[in-house]
C-alpha positions in Angstrom: -50.2 76.4 7.2 -48.0 73.5 8.3 -50.2 71.0 6.3 -49.8 73.1 3.2 -46.0 73.2 3.6 -45.9 69.4 4.1 -48.1 68.8 1.0 -45.9 71.1 -1.1 -42.8 69.3 0.1 -44.2 65.9 -0.7 -45.3 67.0 -4.1 -41.8 68.5 -4.9 -40.1 65.3 -3.7 -42.4 63.2 -5.9 -41.8 65.5 -8.9 -38.0 65.3 -8.4 -38.1 61.5 -8.3 -40.3 61.4 -11.4 -38.0 63.7 -13.4 -34.9 61.7 -12.3 -36.6 58.4 -13.3 -37.5 59.8 -16.8 -33.9 61.2 -17.2 -32.4 57.8 -16.3 -34.7 55.9 -18.7 -33.9 58.3 -21.6 -30.1 57.9 -20.8 -30.5 54.1 -20.9 -32.6 54.3 -24.1 -29.9 56.5 -25.7 -27.2 54.0 -24.8 -29.3 51.2 -26.3 -29.6 53.2 -29.6 -25.8 53.7 -29.6 -25.3 49.9 -29.0 -27.7 49.0 -31.8 -25.9 51.4 -34.2 -22.5 50.1 -33.2 -23.6 46.5 -33.8 -25.2 47.2 -37.2 -24.4 50.7 -38.6 -26.9 50.3 -41.4 -29.8 50.5 -38.8 -29.2 54.3 -38.7 -31.4 54.6 -41.8 -34.4 53.5 -39.8 -33.7 56.0 -37.0 -33.5 58.7 -39.8 -36.5 57.7 -41.9 -39.1 56.3 -39.4 -41.8 58.6 -38.1 -40.9 57.5 -34.5 -39.6 54.6 -32.5 -39.8 53.0 -29.1 -36.7 51.8 -27.3 -37.1 49.1 -24.6 -33.6 49.1 -23.1 -34.3 46.3 -20.7 -36.7 43.4 -21.2 -36.7 40.5 -18.8 -38.3 37.3 -20.0 -38.7 33.8 -18.4 -40.8 30.8 -18.6 -41.5 27.1 -17.9 -44.4 26.2 -20.1 -46.1 29.5 -19.4 -43.9 32.5 -19.6 -43.9 36.2 -19.3 -41.8 39.3 -19.9 -41.8 42.9 -19.0 -39.7 45.9 -20.0 -39.5 49.6 -20.0 -38.1 52.4 -22.1 -38.7 55.6 -24.1 -40.7 56.6 -27.1 -39.1 59.0 -29.6 -40.6 61.2 -32.3 -38.3 63.2 -34.6 -35.3 61.9 -32.6 -36.5 63.5 -29.3 -37.9 61.6 -26.3 -41.6 62.2 -25.9 -42.9 59.4 -23.7 -42.2 56.5 -21.4 -43.3 53.0 -22.5 -43.9 49.8 -20.5 -44.3 46.4 -22.1 -45.8 43.2 -20.8 -46.0 39.8 -22.5 -47.6 36.5 -21.7 -46.6 33.4 -23.8 -47.9 29.8 -23.8 -46.1 26.8 -25.3 -42.8 24.9 -25.1 -40.4 27.2 -23.3 -37.7 27.0 -20.6 -35.3 29.5 -19.3 -34.8 33.2 -18.9 -33.2 36.0 -20.8 -32.7 39.7 -20.9 -32.8 41.7 -24.2 -33.3 45.1 -25.7 -35.9 45.9 -28.3 -36.5 48.8 -30.7 -39.8 49.3 -32.6 -39.8 51.6 -35.6 -43.0 53.1 -36.9 -43.2 53.6 -40.6 -45.7 56.5 -40.5 -47.7 58.8 -38.4 -50.8 56.5 -38.4 -48.9 53.6 -36.9 -47.0 55.8 -34.4 -50.3 57.5 -33.2 -52.0 54.1 -32.7 -49.0 53.0 -30.6 -49.0 56.1 -28.3 -52.7 56.7 -28.4 -53.9 53.6 -26.6 -52.9 50.4 -25.0 -51.2 48.9 -28.0 -50.8 45.2 -28.6 -48.6 43.2 -31.0 -50.2 40.1 -32.4 -48.2 36.9 -32.6 -47.7 37.6 -36.4 -45.4 40.5 -35.8 -41.9 39.1 -35.7 -38.6 40.6 -34.6 -35.3 40.7 -36.4 -32.4 39.6 -34.2 -29.8 42.3 -34.4 -26.3 41.5 -35.8 -24.1 43.2 -38.3 -25.9 43.5 -41.6 -29.3 42.4 -40.1 -31.0 45.7 -41.1 -30.0 45.5 -44.8 -33.0 43.4 -45.8 -35.4 44.3 -43.0 -38.8 45.5 -44.0 -41.8 46.9 -42.2 -44.7 44.6 -41.4 -48.1 46.0 -40.6 -46.4 49.5 -40.3 -43.8 48.4 -37.7 -40.3 47.0 -37.7 -38.9 45.4 -34.6 -35.3 44.6 -33.8 -34.0 42.8 -30.7 -30.6 42.4 -29.2 -29.8 39.7 -26.6 -28.2 41.0 -23.5 -27.9 37.8 -21.5 -29.5 34.5 -20.4 -30.7 31.5 -22.3 -34.2 30.7 -23.4 -35.5 27.7 -25.4 -38.9 28.7 -26.9 -41.6 27.5 -29.3 -44.5 29.5 -28.0 -47.1 32.0 -29.0 -48.1 35.2 -27.3 -48.3 38.9 -27.8 -46.8 42.1 -26.3 -48.9 44.8 -24.8 -47.6 48.4 -24.4 -48.6 51.3 -22.2 -47.3 54.7 -23.2 -47.2 57.7 -20.8 -46.5 61.0 -22.5 -44.1 63.4 -20.8 
């Protein structure tokens, strides 16, 4: 009986921590969405028209010759949070420094969204991001069914490198 009580207590603590972590990540992702909309109000059209989107509210990146990055955030469908997302990246080439940034990935349709959430998804080096500033979204277009915006948070990175981003999605 005592072992059952301990096991139930441990499971409840673990569940509480998991729920708190998800709530924190959604709150941070929601703040990032608000920041992007404040920086470029026209970006709202992509939140309204895309099938879904992934918000990486905190990506840390660094490198000296070989670099890497990792980040975390939330996946939304129909404006509601439905999953957690983790990103990793490895780059090779001329690079020096470190930076922190936020990234939002819009999915044009159900097919591209489902491919993203359905497996370990990877961006090729050909998918490029639009640096967010006022008016940046006016001429932005989907490429290969996705549209990526980034906003620098801090740091300095000199880079002429190639690499790709890998994503792992965990549904709520």
